[in-house]
C-alpha positions as CSV (number, residue, x, y, z in Angstrom):
1,M,-20.2,-33.2,-2.0
2,I,-16.5,-34.3,-2.0
3,R,-15.8,-32.2,-5.0
4,L,-17.5,-29.3,-3.5
5,A,-15.5,-29.7,-0.3
6,V,-12.3,-29.9,-2.2
7,W,-13.2,-26.8,-4.2
8,Y,-14.0,-25.0,-1.0
9,D,-10.7,-25.9,0.5
10,D,-8.9,-24.6,-2.6
11,H,-10.9,-21.4,-2.7
12,R,-11.6,-20.8,1.0
13,R,-10.0,-17.4,1.1
14,L,-12.0,-16.2,-1.9
15,V,-15.3,-17.6,-0.6
16,L,-14.9,-16.1,2.9
17,G,-13.7,-12.8,1.5
18,V,-16.8,-12.5,-0.8
19,A,-19.0,-13.6,2.1
20,G,-17.5,-10.9,4.3
21,I,-18.2,-8.2,1.7
22,L,-21.8,-9.4,1.1
23,S,-22.4,-9.5,4.8
24,V,-21.9,-5.7,4.8
25,L,-23.4,-4.8,1.3
26,V,-26.7,-6.7,1.7
27,P,-27.7,-5.2,5.1
28,W,-26.6,-1.8,3.8
29,E,-28.8,-2.0,0.8
30,L,-31.8,-3.3,2.8
31,L,-31.4,-0.5,5.4
32,A,-31.3,2.1,2.6
33,R,-34.3,0.7,0.7
34,T,-36.5,0.4,3.8
35,G,-35.7,3.9,4.9
36,A,-34.2,2.8,8.2
37,V,-31.2,5.1,7.4
38,K,-31.1,8.2,5.3
39,T,-29.4,7.5,1.9
40,I,-28.0,11.1,1.9
41,L,-25.8,10.0,4.8
42,I,-24.5,6.6,3.6
43,G,-25.9,6.1,0.1
44,S,-26.5,2.5,-0.9
45,P,-24.6,-0.1,-3.0
46,T,-26.9,0.3,-6.0
47,R,-26.6,4.1,-5.8
48,V,-22.8,3.7,-5.8
49,V,-23.0,1.6,-8.9
50,D,-25.3,4.1,-10.6
51,A,-22.7,6.9,-9.7
52,F,-19.9,4.8,-11.2
53,V,-21.9,4.2,-14.4
54,T,-22.7,7.9,-14.6
55,E,-19.0,8.9,-14.2
56,L,-18.0,6.4,-16.8
57,R,-20.6,7.8,-19.2
58,V,-19.4,11.4,-18.6
59,G,-15.8,10.3,-19.1
60,E,-14.1,12.2,-16.3
61,L,-13.5,9.1,-14.1
62,S,-10.8,7.7,-16.3
63,T,-9.0,11.1,-16.2
64,D,-9.2,11.2,-12.4
65,F,-8.1,7.6,-12.0
66,I,-5.1,8.0,-14.3
67,A,-4.0,11.2,-12.5
68,T,-4.1,9.3,-9.1
69,L,-2.4,6.3,-10.6
70,Q,0.5,8.3,-12.0
71,V,1.2,10.1,-8.7
72,W,0.8,6.8,-6.7
73,V,3.1,4.8,-9.0
74,A,5.8,7.6,-9.1
75,G,5.8,8.1,-5.3
76,Y,5.6,4.4,-4.5
77,L,8.4,3.3,-6.9
78,L,10.6,6.1,-5.5
79,A,9.9,4.9,-2.0
80,A,10.6,1.3,-3.0
81,V,14.0,2.0,-4.5
82,V,15.1,4.4,-1.7
83,G,13.6,2.3,1.0
84,V,15.2,-1.0,-0.1
85,G,18.5,0.8,-0.6
86,I,18.4,2.3,2.9
87,G,17.2,-0.9,4.5
88,L,19.9,-3.0,2.9
89,A,22.6,-0.5,3.8
90,A,21.3,0.0,7.4
91,G,20.9,-3.7,7.9
92,W,24.4,-4.6,6.7
93,F,26.4,-1.7,8.0
94,R,26.0,-0.7,11.6
95,R,27.2,2.8,11.2
96,V,24.6,3.4,8.5
97,A,22.0,2.0,10.9
98,F,23.0,4.4,13.6
99,I,22.3,7.2,11.2
100,A,19.2,5.9,9.4
101,I,17.1,4.3,12.0
102,P,16.6,7.4,14.2
103,W,15.4,9.2,11.1
104,L,13.1,6.4,10.2
105,N,11.6,6.5,13.7
106,V,11.1,10.2,13.3
107,L,9.3,9.6,10.0
108,Y,7.1,7.0,11.6
109,A,6.2,9.1,14.6
110,T,5.4,12.2,12.6
111,P,2.1,12.3,10.7
112,N,2.7,12.9,7.0
113,L,0.2,15.7,7.0
114,A,2.6,17.6,9.3
115,F,5.1,17.9,6.4
116,I,2.5,19.5,4.0
117,P,3.2,23.2,4.9
118,I,6.9,22.6,4.4
119,F,6.4,20.8,1.1
120,V,4.0,23.4,-0.2
121,L,6.8,26.0,0.4
122,W,9.4,23.9,-1.2
123,F,7.6,22.4,-4.2
124,G,4.4,24.4,-4.6
125,I,1.1,22.6,-5.0
126,G,1.8,20.6,-8.1
127,V,2.6,17.0,-8.9
128,V,6.0,17.0,-7.2
129,F,4.3,17.9,-3.9
130,K,1.9,15.0,-4.1
131,I,4.7,12.6,-5.1
132,W,6.7,13.5,-2.0
133,I,3.7,12.9,0.3
134,V,3.2,9.5,-1.3
135,F,7.0,8.8,-1.0
136,L,7.0,9.6,2.7
137,G,3.9,7.5,3.4
138,A,5.6,4.3,2.0
139,L,9.3,4.8,2.8
140,F,9.3,3.7,6.5
141,Y,7.5,0.4,5.8
142,V,9.8,-0.6,3.0
143,A,13.0,0.4,4.8
144,I,12.2,-1.1,8.2
145,N,11.1,-4.5,6.8
146,T,14.2,-4.6,4.6
147,I,16.4,-4.0,7.7
148,Q,14.5,-6.8,9.5
149,G,15.2,-9.1,6.6
150,V,18.9,-8.5,6.7
151,H,19.0,-9.0,10.5
152,A,16.9,-12.2,10.2
153,T,19.6,-14.0,8.3
154,E,21.1,-16.8,10.4
155,R,24.7,-16.1,11.5
156,K,25.8,-19.7,10.8
157,Y,25.3,-19.3,7.1
158,I,27.5,-16.2,7.1
159,E,30.1,-18.0,9.2
160,V,30.2,-20.9,6.8
161,A,30.6,-18.6,3.9
162,H,33.5,-16.8,5.6
163,T,35.1,-20.2,6.4
164,F,35.2,-21.0,2.7
165,G,36.8,-17.7,2.0
166,A,33.8,-15.8,0.6
167,S,34.3,-12.0,0.4
168,R,32.0,-9.6,2.3
169,L,30.4,-8.6,-1.0
170,K,29.8,-12.2,-2.0
171,V,28.2,-13.0,1.3
172,F,25.9,-10.0,0.9
173,R,25.0,-11.0,-2.7
174,T,24.5,-14.7,-2.2
175,I,23.2,-14.9,1.4
176,I,21.9,-11.6,2.8
177,L,20.1,-10.4,-0.3
178,P,18.2,-13.6,-1.2
179,G,17.3,-14.1,2.5
180,S,15.9,-10.6,2.7
181,V,13.6,-10.9,-0.3
182,P,10.4,-12.1,1.6
183,Y,10.8,-9.3,4.1
184,I,11.3,-6.8,1.3
185,I,8.1,-7.9,-0.4
186,T,6.2,-7.6,2.8
187,G,7.5,-4.1,3.2
188,L,6.4,-3.3,-0.4
189,R,3.0,-4.7,0.3
190,L,2.5,-2.5,3.4
191,G,4.1,0.5,1.7
192,A,1.7,0.2,-1.3
193,S,-1.3,0.7,1.0
194,R,0.3,3.6,2.8
195,A,1.1,5.2,-0.5
196,L,-2.6,5.1,-1.5
197,V,-3.4,6.9,1.8
198,G,-0.8,9.5,0.9
199,V,-2.0,10.2,-2.6
200,V,-5.6,10.7,-1.5
201,A,-4.6,13.0,1.3
202,A,-2.4,15.0,-1.1
203,E,-5.3,15.3,-3.6
204,F,-7.6,16.5,-0.9
205,I,-5.3,19.4,-0.3
206,S,-3.9,20.2,-3.7
207,A,-5.5,18.9,-6.9
208,N,-8.0,19.7,-9.6
209,Q,-8.2,16.1,-10.7
210,G,-7.7,12.7,-9.2
211,I,-9.8,10.3,-7.0
212,G,-9.0,12.2,-3.9
213,Y,-10.2,15.4,-5.5
214,L,-13.3,13.7,-6.7
215,I,-14.1,12.5,-3.1
216,G,-13.4,15.9,-1.7
217,V,-15.8,17.7,-4.2
218,A,-18.5,15.1,-3.7
219,G,-18.3,15.4,0.1
220,Q,-18.6,19.2,-0.2
221,T,-21.7,18.8,-2.3
222,L,-23.2,16.1,0.0
223,N,-23.1,13.5,-2.9
224,T,-22.5,10.5,-0.6
225,S,-22.9,7.9,-3.4
226,R,-20.0,9.6,-5.3
227,V,-17.9,9.7,-2.2
228,M,-18.4,6.0,-1.6
229,M,-17.6,5.3,-5.3
230,G,-14.3,7.0,-4.9
231,V,-13.6,5.1,-1.7
232,V,-14.4,1.8,-3.4
233,I,-12.1,2.6,-6.3
234,I,-9.2,3.4,-3.9
235,A,-9.9,0.3,-1.8
236,S,-10.1,-1.9,-4.9
237,L,-6.8,-0.6,-6.2
238,G,-5.2,-1.4,-2.8
239,I,-6.8,-4.9,-2.7
240,V,-5.5,-5.7,-6.2
241,T,-2.0,-4.4,-5.5
242,G,-1.9,-6.2,-2.2
243,E,-3.0,-9.5,-3.7
244,L,-0.5,-9.3,-6.5
245,L,2.3,-8.6,-4.0
246,R,1.0,-11.4,-1.7
247,R,1.2,-13.9,-4.5
248,V,4.8,-12.8,-5.2
249,E,5.5,-13.0,-1.5
250,R,4.3,-16.7,-1.3
251,R,6.9,-17.6,-3.9
252,F,9.7,-16.6,-1.5
253,D,7.9,-17.4,1.7
254,V,9.6,-20.9,1.9
255,W,12.8,-19.1,2.8
256,R,11.2,-17.2,5.8
257,P,11.2,-20.1,8.3
258,E,14.9,-20.8,7.7
259,A,15.7,-17.1,7.9
260,S,13.8,-16.5,11.1
261,G,15.3,-19.5,12.9
């Protein structure tokens, strides 16, 4: 029992996460099998698995997944690079902040879908259009968390560095940048999820392949199991990415209490 308790303490998050998922899947399957709900409306876990196996056998699922993954990675990496750059600059230079923060607030307040007609006019309905939607979906979260990381650095460290004659560049490189890393990773984790929302929304509107396109076509043909399969794939990709970034975040999290004062 002691070993079991120790194992549970070490894997509590995994155990409770699996229990939470099963608490939804098991009643869902039972309701579908007993006919309490119509499977045409919500499908069932076993039907979703059957749809997944069928798609793998046909061979189109891998093509759709790769198409979605390529757009997501391209847009997300672009948002990561630009967002971290804007965040560091706006956090360190007040004049840059005066220019950038209002635009970031506009971006946050405006739904990404509102930009779609403009992007269609500018870029057509190809891959570039989808990348821009993904980029906008993730940019705010990366940039604003980076700014917060720069602002969270305690002034006393900067003052000590200046006392010892450190240049402004050296202070930024040795104090500001390392102290901002936990916040940057948090922004990347939040941005990754928003980027997935963006790629699916873009594929709903303009695509002939991709998981979003698969979900859209399945919804139009009332193939609920196929719709849920696509949702599960997107959710799984988000969970895996979030978990990987969360593990990276924990490595730097020891700095956060000191940075936040």
